[in-house]
DRENZAKE-138411 format. One line per 8 residues: for each residue x, y, z negated of C-alpha. Coordinates in steps of 0.1 Angstrom, whole numbers. Each point is the difference from the previous one (the first is absolute). Layout:
// residues N
X,Y,Z  ... $
//
This chain:
// residues 1221
46,292,-334  37,10,6  26,-23,1  29,-3,-29  33,16,11  23,-24,18  39,9,-4  19,8,30 $
29,-25,6  32,12,-12  23,13,29  33,19,2  -11,35,10  33,12,7  5,-21,32  -34,-10,10 $
-25,23,15  -29,-20,-6  7,4,-35  -14,33,6  -35,-13,4  3,-23,-31  8,31,-20  -32,15,16 $
-19,-31,-11  13,5,-37  -9,35,1  -37,-8,12  -3,-26,-28  12,27,-25  -30,22,14  -24,-30,-3 $
-4,0,38  1,-38,4  -13,1,37  28,22,8  25,-20,-17  -10,-31,21  1,15,30  35,12,-8 $
8,-36,-11  -15,-17,33  20,28,22  31,-9,-19  0,-39,3  -10,5,37  31,20,6  22,-24,-17 $
-12,-27,22  4,17,29  34,13,-8  10,-35,-8  -11,-15,32  19,29,19  -33,15,15  7,34,-17 $
37,17,3  13,10,-35  5,35,12  -24,18,26  -32,-22,-5  -1,-5,-37  9,36,-10  -28,14,24 $
-27,-25,-15  12,10,-37  0,36,6  -33,-3,20  -17,-17,-30  12,23,-26  -15,28,15  -32,-20,2 $
4,-3,-37  5,37,-4  -31,7,19  -17,-21,-23  9,18,-29  -13,29,15  -30,-8,21  -6,-37,-10 $
-33,-12,19  17,15,32  33,-21,-4  -20,-33,-7  -11,-7,36  35,11,13  15,-23,-23  -20,-31,10 $
3,9,35  39,2,-7  -1,-34,-16  -16,-15,27  27,9,26  7,-32,21  39,7,-4  -4,-5,-38 $
-13,-35,2  -18,0,-34  -15,-32,-4  -36,13,-14  -34,-9,12  -27,26,9  -17,-6,-31  30,5,-21 $
7,31,18  -36,11,-7  7,-7,-38  31,18,-2  -17,30,17  -27,1,-27  27,-2,-28  16,30,18 $
-32,17,1  -5,-7,-37  34,16,-6  -10,29,21  -30,9,-20  22,0,-33  25,21,18  -25,25,13 $
-13,4,-35  35,3,-14  7,27,27  -29,22,-13  10,-4,-37  28,20,-16  29,-19,-5  32,6,-15 $
34,9,16  15,-33,-6  -26,-21,18  0,26,30  36,-3,2  -2,-41,1  -26,6,30  20,22,20 $
34,-20,-5  -11,-33,12  7,9,39  30,21,-13  14,-32,-16  -5,-20,34  17,27,19  30,2,-22 $
7,-37,-2  -6,-3,41  26,30,3  25,-17,-27  -1,-32,22  6,20,32  32,16,-18  14,-35,-11 $
-1,-10,39  14,32,11  27,-1,-23  10,-36,9  1,12,36  23,28,-9  22,-25,-16  -1,-22,32 $
10,30,23  29,8,-26  14,-35,4  -1,2,36  19,36,2  -32,14,14  2,32,-24  -24,20,21 $
-28,-26,-3  12,-1,-37  -6,35,-5  -36,1,18  -10,-31,-25  12,22,-29  -17,31,9  -33,-19,5 $
4,-17,-35  8,31,-17  -30,19,16  -22,-29,-12  14,-1,-36  -2,38,-2  -39,-4,9  -5,-25,-27 $
18,20,-25  -16,31,5  -35,-19,0  -8,11,34  0,-33,17  -33,7,17  8,-16,31  -31,-12,21 $
-8,-36,11  13,9,36  33,10,-14  5,-30,-21  -5,-21,32  23,22,18  27,-1,-26  1,-38,-2 $
10,3,38  34,12,-10  18,-32,4  -13,-4,33  13,33,10  35,-11,-12  -3,-31,22  -9,19,29 $
30,23,-7  24,-27,0  -11,-9,36  -1,33,15  18,25,-20  -7,32,16  -38,-4,2  2,-17,-35 $
17,31,-14  -26,22,13  -27,-19,-15  18,-3,-32  2,39,-4  -38,6,13  -11,-23,-29  21,18,-26 $
-15,32,12  -36,-13,-11  -16,27,-22  -11,-23,-26  39,-6,-9  4,37,-7  40,-4,6  19,30,-9 $
24,-6,32  5,27,25  -3,-6,39  38,4,5  6,-29,-27  -26,-21,19  19,7,32  33,-10,-16 $
-16,-32,-14  -15,-11,35  34,7,18  16,-24,-26  -25,-26,4  2,0,36  36,-2,-1  1,-29,-22 $
-2,-28,26  -1,-38,-11  1,-27,28  -27,-25,-1  23,-30,-9  14,19,-30  -35,7,-14  -12,-37,6 $
34,-12,-18  -6,24,-29  -35,-8,-3  7,-37,-2  28,0,-22  2,0,-37  9,38,-6  -35,10,16 $
-17,-22,-23  19,13,-30  -12,36,9  -37,-14,-6  5,-7,-36  1,31,-25  29,-16,-21  13,20,-32 $
40,-11,2  1,11,-37  -23,-27,-11  3,-25,28  31,-17,-17  -20,-3,-34  -30,-16,14  -11,-35,-11 $
-25,-21,13  -31,-3,-24  -8,-37,-14  -23,-17,21  -31,-20,-16  -3,-38,6  -34,4,19  19,26,23 $
28,-22,7  -24,-31,9  -15,24,26  36,10,12  9,-37,2  -32,-6,20  8,28,25  33,-13,5 $
-13,-35,8  -24,16,25  31,19,16  18,-30,1  -27,-18,22  1,28,22  36,-2,7  -4,-38,4 $
-25,3,27  23,25,18  30,-20,-4  -16,-28,17  -3,19,31  17,-15,30  9,26,29  -6,-12,34 $
-33,-20,-11  -28,25,3  -25,-21,-22  26,-2,-27  3,38,0  -38,4,2  -7,-25,-31  27,13,-18 $
-10,37,1  -36,-9,-5  6,-23,-31  26,28,-13  -27,27,5  -27,-19,-17  22,-7,-30  12,36,0 $
-38,12,-2  -2,-22,-33  32,15,-12  -19,35,6  -30,-9,-21  20,-14,-28  22,30,-1  -32,22,1 $
-15,-22,-29  30,1,-21  3,40,4  28,1,22  -18,24,23  30,16,16  12,-34,8  -32,-12,15 $
-2,32,21  33,-9,15  -10,-37,5  -31,13,19  24,21,22  22,-33,6  -32,-18,8  -8,26,26 $
33,-5,17  -5,-38,1  -32,5,17  17,21,27  28,-28,3  -27,-25,3  -16,22,29  32,3,18 $
14,-35,-11  21,-1,33  21,28,-13  5,-13,-34  39,-1,-5  23,-12,-25  7,36,-11  -34,5,-9 $
-2,-35,-20  31,11,-19  -17,33,-7  -30,-21,-16  25,-24,-20  21,30,-12  -32,18,-14  -11,-31,-18 $
34,-5,-16  -2,36,-10  -34,-7,-16  11,-29,-17  30,20,-16  -24,29,-8  -27,-22,-19  24,-11,-28 $
9,36,-8  -30,19,11  -1,23,-30  37,13,4  0,35,17  18,-11,31  -15,-32,7  -28,16,23 $
24,10,25  1,-37,10  -34,0,10  4,25,28  36,-5,10  3,-5,38  -37,6,7  9,28,26 $
20,-20,20  -9,2,38  -5,-38,3  -30,4,-20  -32,-1,20  -15,26,-22  28,18,-19  -8,17,-34 $
-1,37,4  19,24,-21  -27,13,-21  -16,-33,-6  33,-13,-12  1,30,-25  -34,-9,-14  6,-37,-5 $
30,7,-18  -17,25,-23  -29,-24,-6  23,-29,-6  19,21,-26  -32,11,-15  -13,-34,-5  32,-21,-10 $
-6,7,-37  -37,-7,-1  1,-33,14  13,-18,-29  -23,20,-24  -30,-10,19  3,-37,-8  9,5,-36 $
-36,3,-7  -16,-34,-3  -34,11,11  -15,31,18  -24,20,-21  -19,18,27  -14,-12,34  8,21,29 $
-19,2,36  32,-18,15  -3,-28,-25  -35,-9,15  7,8,36  -8,-27,25  21,14,29  22,-26,20 $
36,6,6  9,12,35  19,-29,6  -24,-27,-17  4,-37,12  -31,-8,17  2,-36,-7  2,3,-36 $
-28,27,0  -22,-22,19  6,-30,-25  -7,25,-28  -33,12,16  -9,-36,4  7,-8,-39  -13,32,-17 $
-36,-7,1  3,-36,-12  24,10,-28  -19,31,-11  -32,-19,1  19,-27,-23  11,26,-23  -35,16,-4 $
-16,-32,-7  26,-8,-26  -1,32,-17  -40,-1,-3  4,-35,-13  24,16,-26  -26,26,-9  -28,-25,-4 $
20,-22,-25  23,-19,22  31,-21,-7  39,3,2  -1,-16,34  -18,31,14  28,23,-16  24,-23,17 $
-16,2,34  -3,38,-1  35,3,-10  11,-22,27  -22,17,28  14,35,-13  37,-13,0  -8,-13,36 $
-18,35,12  29,19,-17  25,-20,20  -16,1,34  -8,39,-3  35,7,-11  14,-21,32  -22,19,23 $
3,34,-19  -33,5,-10  7,22,-32  -36,5,-10  -8,-37,-7  34,-9,-11  2,25,-29  -34,-8,-10 $
4,-38,-3  36,6,-15  -19,14,-30  -28,-23,0  25,-31,2  16,15,-32  -31,2,-18  -11,-36,9 $
33,-12,-10  -3,16,-32  -34,-16,-6  15,-36,12  28,4,-26  -22,8,-29  -26,-24,12  -26,24,-3 $
-30,11,24  -4,34,9  -26,21,-25  -30,17,14  21,34,7  27,-17,16  -22,-23,22  -19,31,11 $
32,16,13  9,-32,16  -33,-1,19  9,36,11  31,-12,13  -13,-29,18  -26,21,18  27,25,7 $
22,-28,17  -32,-12,20  -7,35,13  39,5,8  -4,-33,20  -29,13,19  19,32,9  30,-18,12 $
-23,-25,22  -16,34,13  -35,-7,-12  -2,29,-24  19,29,-13  27,-1,-29  -19,1,-34  -2,36,-16 $
5,-15,-35  32,-19,8  24,24,-21  -23,0,-28  -2,-37,-2  36,-2,2  3,27,-28  -24,-22,-21 $
21,-30,6  31,15,-8  -14,16,-32  -10,-36,-11  37,-16,12  17,30,-22  -23,-9,-29  4,-36,1 $
39,3,3  -3,20,-33  -28,-18,-19  -7,-34,19  -33,-14,10  -28,14,-22  -13,-26,-24  -40,8,4 $
-24,15,26  -5,29,-19  32,17,16  -11,30,23  13,-3,34  16,32,13  -30,4,23  -26,-7,-26 $
-26,-10,25  -19,-33,-3  1,-23,31  -29,-18,12  6,-35,14  -16,-15,30  -3,-38,4  19,-14,30 $
-21,-26,20  29,-25,3  33,-2,-14  27,-8,26  24,-29,-8  36,8,-7  9,-23,27  -24,18,26 $
22,27,11  28,-22,8  -21,-22,23  -15,33,16  32,15,5  13,-30,17  -25,2,27  0,38,5 $
14,15,32  0,39,2  -12,12,34  -3,35,12  -38,15,4  13,9,36  8,-38,8  -33,-11,-13 $
-17,24,24  20,-10,28  -10,-37,-8  -38,11,1  6,19,32  16,-28,17  -25,-28,-12  -28,24,10 $
15,4,35  4,-38,4  -37,-3,-8  -9,24,26  24,-15,27  -14,-34,-6  -37,13,2  9,15,32 $
16,-34,13  -33,-16,-10  -21,26,15  18,-3,33  -1,-38,-3  -36,2,-2  -3,23,29  21,-25,21 $
-26,-29,-11  -27,22,11  18,5,33  9,-35,5  -39,-7,-5  -9,24,28  25,-14,22  -13,-32,-5 $
-34,11,10  13,16,31  17,-33,7  -32,-18,-3  -15,24,25  29,-6,23  -5,-35,0  -35,4,7 $
8,21,29  25,-22,12  -24,-30,0  -26,19,19  25,12,26  9,-37,5  -35,-10,5  -5,28,25 $
31,-14,19  -11,-35,0  -35,10,13  0,-18,35  -19,29,15  28,26,-10  16,-3,36  -2,-21,27 $
37,1,5  30,-5,-25  30,24,0  32,-13,7  -13,-36,5  17,-28,22  -18,-26,18  0,-34,-17 $
-28,-17,17  -23,-1,-29  -31,20,-3  -12,18,-31  -20,-25,-14  28,-27,6  26,23,-20  0,31,-20 $
14,30,20  23,24,-22  13,33,12  21,26,-18  -31,12,-18  -7,-31,-15  37,-2,-14  -1,35,-13 $
-32,-6,-21  14,-31,-14  31,19,-10  -19,25,-17  -23,-25,-17  32,-17,-14  17,31,-10  -32,10,-20 $
1,-32,-20  37,3,-6  -5,36,-13  -27,-12,-22  22,-26,-16  26,24,-7  -24,25,-16  -12,-29,-21 $
36,-6,-10  4,37,-8  -27,3,-19  11,-31,-23  34,20,-5  -19,30,-9  -22,-19,-25  32,-13,-18 $
15,36,2  -30,11,-17  4,-26,-27  36,11,-4  -9,38,-4  -28,-10,-25  27,-17,-21  25,27,3 $
-27,25,-11  -8,-20,-30  39,0,-7  4,37,5  -30,7,-23  13,-23,-26  35,20,3  -16,32,-5 $
-18,-13,-31  33,-12,-13  16,37,7  -29,15,-16  7,-19,-30  33,20,-2  -23,31,-9  -21,-17,-28 $
9,7,-36  -20,-13,-33  -22,22,-16  21,-10,-33  27,23,12  -19,32,-11  -10,-17,-32  28,17,-19 $
-11,35,13  -34,-8,-9  9,-9,-35  26,29,-6  -30,24,12  -22,-16,-26  25,4,-29  9,36,9 $
-39,9,4  -6,-20,-35  28,21,-16  -13,35,13  -37,-10,-9  8,-17,-35  -21,-30,14  9,-38,-1 $
-9,-21,33  9,-30,17  2,-5,40  -4,-34,13  7,-8,37  -21,-27,18  10,-12,33  36,17,-2 $
15,-28,20  -20,9,30  24,12,28  -10,31,22  19,24,22  27,19,-19  -9,35,15  -39,-4,-9 $
12,-11,-35  20,31,-6  -26,22,14  -24,-15,-27  22,5,-30  -9,35,-4  -36,-2,1  1,-29,-23 $
20,18,-25  -24,29,-1  -28,-23,-5  18,-16,-27  7,32,-17  -37,11,3  -11,-34,-16  23,8,-30 $
-8,36,-3  -37,2,9  -11,-35,-7  18,-17,-27  -11,14,-35  21,1,-29  9,-25,-25  -26,11,-24 $
-29,2,24  8,-33,14  -2,-17,-33  -34,17,-7  -15,-12,31  13,-36,-4  28,1,27  36,-13,-3 $
21,24,-15  22,4,33  -16,10,31  -4,-27,29  8,10,35  0,-24,29  12,2,34  -12,-28,21 $
15,-5,34  -17,-20,29  2,-5,38  -31,4,18  6,-6,39  24,25,9  -7,22,-29  16,2,-34 $
-26,3,-26  8,16,-37  -26,-1,-27  14,23,-29  -22,-4,-32  4,15,-35  -21,-8,-31  -2,36,-11 $
-28,23,-2  -12,3,37  -10,32,17  -16,27,-19  -27,9,22  -9,29,-22  33,15,-1  2,-3,40 $
-34,16,3  9,29,-22  33,6,21  -17,-4,33  -27,29,-13  29,21,-13  16,-1,33  -32,7,17 $
-3,-33,19  -32,-7,-18  -28,21,-11  -12,-3,-36  -29,-26,-2  7,-12,37  -6,-36,4  28,-23,8 $
7,-37,-3  30,-15,-19  11,-12,34  4,37,12  16,8,-35  29,-25,1  12,12,33  5,33,-13 $
29,-10,-18  18,-6,35  -8,36,10  33,23,2  5,24,-30  -27,-17,-20  7,-13,-37  -25,-4,-27 $
28,8,-24  0,37,-13  36,-1,-10  31,-13,23  26,-22,-13  30,-15,13  -21,-30,12  -33,14,9 $
-23,29,4  11,17,31  -25,-14,24  25,-18,24  0,-38,-13  -26,-17,16  -4,24,28  37,-6,9 $
-4,-39,-7  -31,1,27  20,20,25  28,-25,-1  -22,-28,5  -19,15,29  35,9,16  8,-38,-4 $
-35,-7,20  -13,-16,-30  -33,6,-23  -4,8,-37  -31,-7,-20  -9,5,-35  -20,-18,-28  -4,9,-34 $
-20,-12,-31  -2,26,-28  19,-13,-29  11,-31,19  27,14,21  4,6,38  10,-19,31  16,17,30 $
1,-21,32  27,7,26  -2,-16,32  33,8,25  4,-14,30  35,-16,7  18,13,33  -4,-19,30 $
26,-10,26  -23,-27,15  -36,-4,0  -30,-19,14  -20,23,21  -30,-1,22  0,16,34  -29,21,13 $
-7,29,23  -13,31,-9  -12,20,30  30,-5,24  24,-6,-29  15,-32,-14  5,0,-34  11,-28,-27 $
-19,-1,-31  22,-12,-30  -18,-25,-24  5,21,-31  -32,3,-17  -21,-20,25  -22,-24,-20  -20,-16,29 $
-5,2,37  -38,-1,10  -8,-7,35  -29,11,22  -30,-19,-7  7,-1,-38  -15,27,-22  -21,30,14 $
12,35,5  -28,24,-11  -4,38,-11  -8,5,-35  -2,35,-15  15,14,32  29,-23,-3  10,-33,21 $
1,-30,-23  8,-36,3  -25,-24,-13  17,-32,-8  -13,-30,-21  -21,24,-22  27,25,-5  5,33,15 $
31,15,11  6,39,12  10,-2,36  23,21,20  13,-2,34  36,-3,9  -5,24,28  -11,26,-25 $
29,-7,-26  25,8,27  -21,29,18  0,-17,32  -32,7,24  -23,-26,9  -4,10,36  -31,-25,5 $
-34,8,19  -14,-24,-26  5,-11,-36  16,-33,-1  0,-25,-26  33,-9,-19  12,-36,4  16,-2,-35 $
1,17,-31  29,0,-28  -9,1,-37  26,20,-13  8,6,-39  2,38,-6  7,7,-36  -30,-11,-19 $
-24,-8,29  -1,-19,31  -7,14,36  -6,-13,34  21,14,29  -15,-8,34  23,-8,27  -1,-11,37 $
8,-34,8  31,-13,-19  23,-11,30  28,-18,-21  15,-7,-32  38,-2,-7  28,8,-22  16,34,8 $
34,16,-11  -8,35,-13  21,28,11  4,34,-14  -14,28,22  34,17,-1  18,27,-20  -19,30,17 $
-33,-13,-2  -13,0,-39  -24,-20,-17  -33,-2,20  -29,-8,-25  -14,-33,11  29,-12,20  26,-25,-14 $
21,4,30  3,-16,34  7,-33,16  15,-13,32  -21,-26,17  9,-29,22  -7,20,31  22,28,-12 $
-25,26,-8  2,20,-33  -32,-2,-18  -8,19,-35  -8,-22,-29  -29,13,-21  -5,0,-36  -38,-2,-4 $
-6,4,-37  22,33,2  -19,11,30  -33,-3,-20  14,18,-29  7,33,24  -24,25,-9  -23,17,27 $
-4,-27,25  -38,9,3  12,29,22  14,-26,25  -27,6,24  6,35,8  39,-6,3  -10,-26,25 $
-17,20,21  31,22,2  17,-28,8  -21,-12,29  6,32,18  38,-5,-4  7,-37,5  35,-3,12 $
-8,-28,22  -29,16,18  23,30,10  22,-20,21  -6,2,38  -12,-32,14  12,-14,35  -20,-28,18 $
25,-25,18  -15,-22,29  23,-24,14  -4,-38,9  36,-8,-8  3,-8,-39  37,9,1  -7,34,14 $
-28,7,-25  21,-9,-29  30,20,12  -23,31,3  -18,-5,-32  36,-1,-19  11,31,18  -30,19,-6 $
-5,-11,-36  36,7,-6  -5,35,12  -31,8,-24  -29,-10,25  -32,-22,-12  -1,-25,31  -28,-22,12 $
4,-30,26  -21,-14,31  10,-27,20  -18,12,31  -24,28,11  -30,-18,-10  11,-3,-36  12,38,3 $
-38,11,7  -11,-18,-29  26,18,-23  -12,34,17  -34,-5,-9  11,1,-39  21,29,0  22,25,21 $
38,-3,-1  22,28,6  19,-15,28  -6,-33,22  30,-20,12  -8,-24,30  14,-25,23  -10,0,37 $
-4,-38,5  -22,-20,-23  -25,-26,0  -37,7,-1  3,39,3  31,16,12  15,34,-6  -16,19,25 $
-34,-12,-8  6,8,-35  10,34,5  -32,4,26  -22,-13,-31  15,27,-21  -5,30,22  -36,-11,8 $
-11,3,-39  -3,34,-11  11,-6,-36  34,-14,9  6,19,33  26,23,-12  19,-29,-16  37,0,11 $
12,-31,17  34,-12,9  5,-31,22  30,-19,-4  8,-25,29  28,-19,20  -16,13,34  24,27,13 $
-18,7,35  -15,33,8  -32,-19,11  -4,-11,-39  8,32,-13  -25,17,25  -29,-23,-12  7,7,-35 $
0,37,2  -33,-3,20  -14,-19,-29  7,26,-25  32,-11,-16  17,31,-18  38,-17,1  15,-29,22 $
30,-19,-16  19,-27,16  16,-28,-19  23,-1,-18  -9,33,-16  24,17,-26  -13,3,-35  7,36,-1 $
-15,7,34  -33,-16,-10  -1,17,-34  4,34,14  -27,-6,25  -24,-13,-29  7,32,-19  -5,26,29 $
-34,-17,9  -11,-1,-36  9,37,-1  -24,6,30  -26,-27,-6  -29,-1,-24  0,-37,-10  -6,0,-39 $
-12,-35,-16  -34,5,-10  -29,-25,-4  -26,3,26  -37,-1,-6 $
//
């Protein structure tokens, strides 16, 4: 259905090129092309905004856009369907900044195609000459008005040149103006878009000429030779004009002086000397005078901030300029709202200069301050006489001064003066009307001003949800038969919203609440409650306010029906102004639609918002994320500190064992020394006259053994003390860990929001769906005070609203059917929220008719999903409604029938990692159960190994841990099954879920089984031994790694290793896991670790073994260690390494003996061997080479040399690790 025509805003087409597009809109409406009309109005509004913000020049940019668009309109008249796509593409151009969402562009495109169909039909039908002329004249009018605009500018330039004595330049301008005027008079102004753009560059050529007369003169003559100008001027005349131009040299100082003086400004304005003396200002209305007084007050505030600046105090200059700039921004908004668009444009230009002054505050001088104060005094002189013909010069006087950071250009000044003159008489008229009659797109705009006060905006965003909810509840109570208190409350809230929105500059909310307040004031004066029609309109307005609030908060797009709702409220306000509040409920509302109310679960007390507001602090999402990250890192670092403490305790225990062994060895040594038969003579003794029986004889060996024993005891005491300190440190770390965890939980609370925050959106969706379906329903929320993660709640809103709409449209019967079945008149819908572990559980119930299995089966057979007569259970049938493009409806409506509702719900819930189940009883209703996991930043996890890989299993979905010996693993129907306490659970191995090969010679029993809830069934997941259980911080896998099914993320353990965190329920939901064995066989062949070369290091020195192990591991080798030759031979009996590194001197079996052993055995005879020793003599080297050493290196060995030797031997050797049968 086509929209009714909307009148284009009245504009002055003589001086405003944008008015051309407005005229095109009017002509489109006359031909009933309402989509084309909307397109023209949208573009016109965008160009006005861009021009006001100084983002489009008044000349070149604007004229080029207008001309290009006019050409597209002409194309639409000839080949409409081809032009539609080009029009939409043109409107989407980024530089136009048209504030429309994709769905709005799509809707406009559909309307244009509808117009195109009509236009195509009209092209094929015979039409009279009048209609044909109207079609063809549209672009012609646009061109003519654009050329008229350019002629006015050129004539002003000619006057300016004459006043400066530049008569050659005056002649050039007059030639151009005459050529343009003749083209218009002859009806041959067929200039294309490119030439219009070139034509608008004429003022720039003149500016260049003033700087460089000779080259500039040539450029001017070349321009005048343009073929589309068709000038009847000979080449000799062009030559004379060029010579005259080249000789008229003006100094830069003279040009600057003239441009900044009053004479230059006078030439900008087209004045009629005969009538100037007879001009008199038109009377100004009281409303306009109030606006003028307000603007004067704002300008005085700007002046006061500037006058407080104290030069020499940099802080004073900064504060003064910033405060003045902020206040100037409010003056700009106020001027624009009052209709002083020319003044607003100049204010924006001054604001830009003040921004430059702030950026270069050290260069801000008293001359620049005087410029600002002088301009403000001119504004204060202009405002009281704004409707006088000469007053506009005061707005732009002095703006070309070189002391400005961004002086106003010549052509910009001309355009501003033309605008000020054209709007001066209209400002007073705009406010003569007590109330607007028609809503426009600008009236419902939610665009924020460029210089919006961020503090005020943040306060508004905090208050908006509270106030809009209060307003909505008060209006609903009024419709249900409330009291005068509800009218007063709604009126106060509307007044508060209006004031806040006006302060910040959000016009859409300010305009709507202004008219709402007037209506409610009228209700209060007449002491009447709104009737049914007015109450319905107020409900629509409250829904629109809530939608606007959500759009400002970024949770949804602006409401599509805002303009229609505002028009409805304006109609009511005008009607009440004339007739008063209707006496009965029979009065029809302008919309004529019956609104259905939903019950609100709880009514918020009037005092609650103030209490909540007092405790609110607005914090950016980035800061919250930083707090999460820091708290998580703190937990990780604390875990690492605890892990290091545990390792130190283990080392201390090992040291105590070694100390005990040392004490034992010391005692044995002491006993050996004390043996009387150790020696017949004491070393170093002095004759004393006593024999050994009469007195113990001690020598140096006795003394050393005693000192060693005492040192061992001292070390043991010290180790005990250190162990005690480590115990205390462990207790401190445990306490710190608890505090860090508590701190993270507190931080997590900042992201939690109450489910009640989405209640208004659900209630609004209920009312809208009831209006569209003509049914009556009530929505009850249970558990709405539960706090959950805000992102999760926002993601759940859309599925919940789909379910709500489906319940009304498909489930709830109409009023008559419900009464026949003995059900309440209004349908009952309940959303019950609950927390279940780390999941949020939502049960959506309705008391409607339930699923129609017959209709579902018929739709399935029609789509070929089922064959006629095919047996299928109700359980299978109910899942069909969640298939894409499946609908039991034969006709689609705005609310259903397209087959995307429940399919979309299921898809969105699965994307959130949740599950969806259905339960329906025919004629009794349906229950949809959603179970959605909440996001985890920290969870309890079980550590286990899968093959060689250590993984962490999140406790999500785990019901019970069953250890070996409890229950029995058997095979039933070729499926491993866990028998436990009379129940059977399908079993699956974690290794198979992750596609990890077994690599076992024989099947090994699993030491633990995890009972996991997987949607509507419980399964057993078999794992190897669970090594530990601990709280872990879950980290994202990074930007470049997408979501991996079955993996929540990764965690950093206390030893610094990164371990994946598994989501077992999600792993179980991934299909095609039965093919894991074949995939595992492939992995078994290509396991990364088995591909690494292996080196056997044999050395009796622990430090040497560790140093070589670290070097080789970091290089990319696998390393096996042996303490001597005997241990090395035992290892070589199990596998063959690629290279052997051995020491020469070792206990039990030295290096020479080890090499001889290797060369004697056939399987390892070719194994490369490198000997590393401290012996440097030729004798030792020859002995080693004789035994079969491949390379002899002496300590210390450079790392690079050793690695090069290993690499060269590996390239020649055959040592590949393999099992030995």
